[in-house]
N, C-alpha and C positions, 0 to 999 in steps of 0.2 A: 196822624193821617199817613205819613211816610211808611211808618212801620207796618201799617195795615196793607199798603200796596206791596211791601217787600214780602209779607206773608203770602199774599195772593200769588205772587210770582214764584215763590218757592213751592207752594203746594199745588199750583195750577188753578186756573180760573174755573175749571169744571167742579172743583172741590170748595173753592172760596172765591166768591164774587167781589171784586174790589168796590168799595163805597163810591157813590157819585161825588165828583169834585166839581164844585161851582166854577165856572169860567173855563172848564176844559171842553174840548169838542165832544158833542154828544153823538149818541148812535154808534152803530157798528157792533161787532162781536165783542165779547168781554175781554178776550186777549188784546185785541186792538185798542179798546178803550183803556185797558191797563197801561199800555205803553204811552198812549197819548197823555193820560193823566200824569204818569211818572215824569214825562218831560216837563210838563207845567210845574210839578212840584220841585223838580231839580233847579229850575230857574229861580223859583221863589226861595229856596234854601240858600242859593248862592247870593241872592239879592239882599239878604238879611245879614250877611257876614261882613264885618268890618275888616279891611286889610290890616295885617299885623304891622307894627311900628318898631318893634325892637327885637333883638336876638339874631339879626341877620345883617352882616356887614356888606354894604354894596361893593360890588366889583369895581376896583379902580379902572378907569378908562386906559386904553392903550396909550403908551408914551408916544411922544412925537417922534417921527422918523428923523434919522440923521443922514442916512444914505439917499442920494438922488435917485428917483425912479428912472427906468430905462425910457428912452425916447418913444414917442407914440407909435411909430412904425415897428420898433422892436416889440412893444407890448402887443400889437396886433399879430406879430409873427408868433409870439408865445401862445396866444389864443389859437392860432392855427395848428400849432404842434400839440397842444392839449386836447384838441378836438379830434386828434387820431390821424391827421394828415402828417406824414413824415415824422412820425413819433421817435423814430430811431435817431433823429437829429437833436431831440431834446437835451441829451447830455452835453452836447457841444454848446448849445445856447446858454445853459447854466453855467458852464465853465467860463465862457467868454464873459457873461454878465458879472460873475463872481470876481474875475481877474480885473475887471474895470471898476469894482467897487460900486456897482449898481444894484438896485433892488427891483423885484418884480412888482407889477401894479397890484394893489390891494385885492382886485377882483379875482386874481389868480392864485392868491396865497392859500386858501383852503384846498384847492385842487392840487397844488404842489405838495402840501403837507400830507395829503392822503396818499399821493404817489410814493412818497418816501417810506410809507409804512409797508409797502409791498416787498416781499423778499427779493423779487427780480430787480428792484430799484434801490436796493440798500446802498450800493456803491455810489449813489448820487447824493447821499445825505449831507455830505460835506458841503458841496455847492448849493444844495438846497437850503441849508441853514444859513448860508451866506447871502442869498437873494431874498429870503422872505422877510427880512428886515425885523424891526422891533415889534411890529404888529404880529408877525408870525410867531415870534417868542411869546408874546402875550396870549395869543390863541392857544399855544402849547400848553401854557400854565393852566388854562381853563379845561383843556381837553387831554385826558391821560393818553389817548391813542397817539397824540403827536409829541409825547414827552421826549422822543429822541432829539428833537431840535434843542432842547434845553441844555443837553450835554455837549452840543456842538457849537452853539452860537457864541460869537464873540461877546454879546451883550445878553446875559441870561435873564435880565429882569429881576424879579424877586425870587430867588432860589430858597423856598421855605425849608429850613431844616427838619420840620416836622414830617416832611414827605418821607424821609427815611424810615419812620415808625409807622405811618398810616397810609402811605401811597400805594398805588397799583405797581405791579412789577416793572412796567415801562417807566414809571416815574422814578422808581428806586434805583433802576439801572442808570437812568439819566443823571440822577443825583450823584451816584457813586462814580460815574465817569467824569463828571465835573470836579468832584472832589479830588480824584486822582490827578487832574490837570493842575489843580492848585497845590495840593500837598499830598503826594502819593503815600507817604507813611501814615498820615492820619486817617486817610481813606481806607487803607488796609486794616488799621486798627479798629476803625468803625465796623468794617465787615466781619473781622474776627469776633467782635463782641456778640454778634447775632448768629454766626454761622451755623452753629448746631441746631438752632430752632427753625431754620429755613427748609422749605420744600425742595426736593431734588431739582426740578426745573429751574427754580429760583436760584439755587446754588450754582448751577451751570451758567447761568446768564451773569451772575455776579463774579464768578471766576473769570469769564471772558472779558469782563470789564477791566480787569487788571493788566490787560494788554496796554492800556493807556499809561504811560509812565513806567513801563516794566523795567525792573532793575534787579540786581543781586539781592537787594533787601527783601524781595518778595519770594526768595527761594524757599525759605523755611516754611511759610504758609503753604506754597504750592506743593512742596514735598509731602506735607501732611495730607493735602487733598488727594494725593495719589492713593490713599487708603480709603477714600470716600465709598460709601455703598453704591452710589450711582455711577454707572459706566460712563455717562456723558460728562460728569464732573471729572472723572479720572482722565478721560481723553483730553479734556480742555486744559487740565493742569499740566499733562505731559507735553502737549503742544507748546505751551507757553515756556516751560522749562527747556525744551529743545532749543529755544531761541536765545537762551541766556548763555553767553560765553562763560565757560569755566564752571558750569553747573555740575552738581554731583550726578544728575541724570546723564549729562553728556559723558562723564567719566565712565559711568557704568556701561553706557553703549559702546564706548571705545574698547572696553575690556571684551565685551561680546564680539565686537567687530574684528579685533585682532585674533580671536579664537577661530574666526571663519575665514579671514583673508590674510595671508602671510606671504612674505617672500620665500621663494624656494630656488636654491642654487643648482643649475644643471650644467653638465658639459656636453656640448654638441659639436662633433667634428673637431675636437680639440679646443673648442672655445668656450669660456665660461659664460654662462647667460643666467639672467635673473628672470623667473616666472612669478606670476601671481597664482598661488595655490589656493583653491576655494574649497571649504568644507561647509556647506550649509548647516545650520542648527538641526540637530536630530529631533528635538521635541520643543514644544512650547511650554515654558515653565511659568511659575506664578510671578517671578521677577520680570519677565518679558512682559506679561500682561499688565503688571503694575506700572510699568514704564511706557506704556502706550502702544506696544506692538500687539495688534489685534490677532486673534486666533485665525480668523477668516478675513484677511485683507480684502477690501473691495477692489478687485482688479489689480491690486498692488501698483497703481499708477504705471501700467504697462500696456501698450497697444498689442493687439494680436491675441493669441490664444492665452487662456488662463494658466498661470504657472502652478506648478506643484506647491503644496503648502510650505515645504521647506525652502523653496526658492523664493516665495513671497515673503517668508520670515527674514530671510537674508537681506532682500531689498529694503525691507521696512527698517532693519537695524542699521544698515549703511545709511539710509536717509536721515536717521537721527544721530549719527555720529559726527562729532566735530571734524570738519575737513582737515584741520591742521594735524590730525592724527597721522595721516598717510605720508606726508614728507618725512616724518619722524621714523615711521616703520620702514619705508623703503629707501630713505636717504636720497631721494630724487625729488625733482620739482614736479608739479601736477602734469605737465605735458608729457614728460618722460615716463610717469607711472602709467598713464593711459596707452602708451605705446608698448607696454610689456605684454608678452604673450599670457594667456590665461589657461589654467587647466583645473579640472575638477575630477579627482579620481585619476583614472588612466586614460581619459579621453581629452586630448588637447582641444582647446577652444571652448569647451563646455564650461559654463558659469560666467563667461565674459559678458553676456547680456545682462545677467543679474547684477554684476558689479557695477557696470556702467550705468544701468538705470538707477540703481541705489545712489551712486555718486551724483548723477544728474539731479535727483530729487533733493539731495543735500545741498547742491549748489543753489537750487531755486529757494529752498527754505531759509538758507543762511545768506542769500543775496551775495554770493561770492563770485566776483567778476573774473578772478584769475581762473578758477576751476571752469566757469561757464565757457570762457574763452578757449581753454584746453579742450573741453568736450567738443565744441564747435569745430575746431581746427584738426581735431585728432582723427577724423574719419571713423569714429565710432557712432553707433546708434543710427546708422544710416537707414535702418527700417523703422525708425521712430521719428519722423519729421516733425510731429506735433511737439515732442519733447525738445527738439533742437529749436523750434520756433520760440518756445517759452524761455529757453536759455538765452536766446538773443535779447530778450527783454531785460535780462539781468546786466548786460553790458552797459558801459558808460554811454550817455546819449550819443557822443560823437562817433561811437563804433557801431551802433545798432543798425543803421541803414546799410552800411557795407556788409555786414554779416548777413542781414536778412536778404539783401540782394543776392548774395552767394547761394543762399538756400533756394530762392526763386529760380535761379539759373540751373541749378542742379536737378530740381524735380521736374520730371517730364510729364507726369499725369496731371492734367489740369484740375481734375476732381480733388486729388490729394492736395495740390497747391491751394486751392480755394478753401477747402473744409478744414485741413490739418495745419496750414501754415499761415496764409495771410489772414485768416480770421482771428489768429492769435497774436498777431504783431500789433503793438501799440501805435497809435497815430501820434504825430503826422507822418505820412510817408513822404520822405523828401530825397533829394540827391540821387545817388545810384539806385536806391530801392524804387523811387517813383519812376525813373526811366526804365528799369526793368519790368516793372508791372505794366507800364503803358505799352511797351513792346510786346509782352505776352498778350495783352488784350487785343492789340492790332493783329496779332497772328490768328487769334481764336475767332475774331469777327469774320474773317474770310473762310473759315472752315466750313465744309458742308454740313447739313443738319446731322445731328447725331448726339451721343451722349455728351460730347464736349459742351453743347449748348447749355445744359444744366450747370456745369462748372463755370461757364462764362457769365451767366447770370449772377451767381454768387460772387464771383471775382469782381464783376463790374459794380455790383452793390457795395462791397467793401471798399472798392477804390473811390466810388462816389462819396463815400463818408470820410475818407482818410487822405486822399491826395490834397495838395494845396489848392483851395477854392480860387484864390487869386489868379490861378493859371487856367481857369475855366476855358476861356477862349482859345487858349494855346492847344489844349487837349481837343477842343472842338475841331480845330484845323488838323490836328494829328490824326484824328479818326474820320475826318470827312472823306466820303467816297468809299470807305470800307464798309463791309457788312453785306450778308446775304438777306434775302427776304425774312429768313428766320431770326437773324441777329440784329437787324437795323433798329428794332425798337429797344433792345438792350443798350445799343450805342447811345441812342437819343435820350434814354432814361439816365444814363451816366452823366452826360453832359448837363441835363436838366438838374440833376442833384447838385453838381458843382456849382452852377449858377444860383441855385437856390441858396446854397451855403454862402457863397460870396456876397449875395445881397443881405443875408443874415448878419455877416460880419460887419459889413459897412453900416448897418443900422445901429449896431452896438458901438461902433467907432465912427461917429459922425464927424 
């Protein structure tokens, strides 16, 4: 009977009329009767099937939680954040809960796991993994989309070794990352055994996972990856090698850099001087490409106009050169090197920006506080405030606020201050930085309507997220009475955000 109905559906009821089925609704056109009878037949077929008893292992229940759940008020606050109200404060909630060793309520766990899949929220994954608890890991073991949690969780649950052979890319990356945390050498050997048979996108993801536990023992594997067919794989390998002190790639970059930047002795008015002589690379060769210097650098991490290709290549080479190269070349400490005049060809001063931008990016990549401090104090890159703000984040925590406050006082344009400096400075803003920012906001609140209002809104938004929320009432008093009809709402929103955060902190620290 079922086959006859299938035949009528395939040929059409105009060519084959379905047989009459007892018990099905009667009447109607043939097509409608076919559908009604098919529905009845489907129920009959299912009713006659016995459920299977073997061959399928039941999923083990989620293990009991070990971490305490956040207090009820904090759980309600999380619901509010996940509902889209003040979403920008969610990272702080997660960070506070993770630091306290608390977990999110079970009802929020799937939403949090989905959030961590989004590219814009990948920097939250560490705190997310800490607060979703053992239930979150259990869910991730059932759903490949959430596999990233398995790589980060302190308690991975059952990490099935078979995942490496049969899992999705996300599951395999998570397995590799966890293996790297436990035994980096074994994990690398596991990857090497299957490397040639993997697709290019997978190879790139697996290579990036080697950042966990990265050491000199990985150099041989990564050097071989520089010859990979896929550009993304080569770029990933080059970026990792650039982080390895004493790597062969770093040595090759140092050779290139020495050919482009060298000391030049001059005599001016009877006095001997040392200059930095700059000769950008004339061409982009295969060796540069292999070592990660792109033919068309995307902006070459420089604000302002796009540099010529040779300038961009120079910046990229310097960015990948070990900073220890330069005190050896010039026999001077970093601060004194940056004070040297720069020349490129016959034009004094030309090339200085390229050298300083390249050194700044090297300080950022290598997290070198000595060079970062020298670049901030040396009066160079004054037209690149965003770069200077990033360098302030490299300094030891005790120095950051003072260096950042100096930048805030120096920059007169509130738009530049809001968009290029303060938006890049890590929280919390305390001490001299907090006082300087508050003073700047107070000044802008009383300015007449104009372009500064847009900058004020951005500045007040960042301040609301990064000033100490325990001082909310003090800032309310500081700004009381300030503001024009156009800016008073900005002032009130800033104070409201600080008070919201203060309540959030108290809920997680009852």
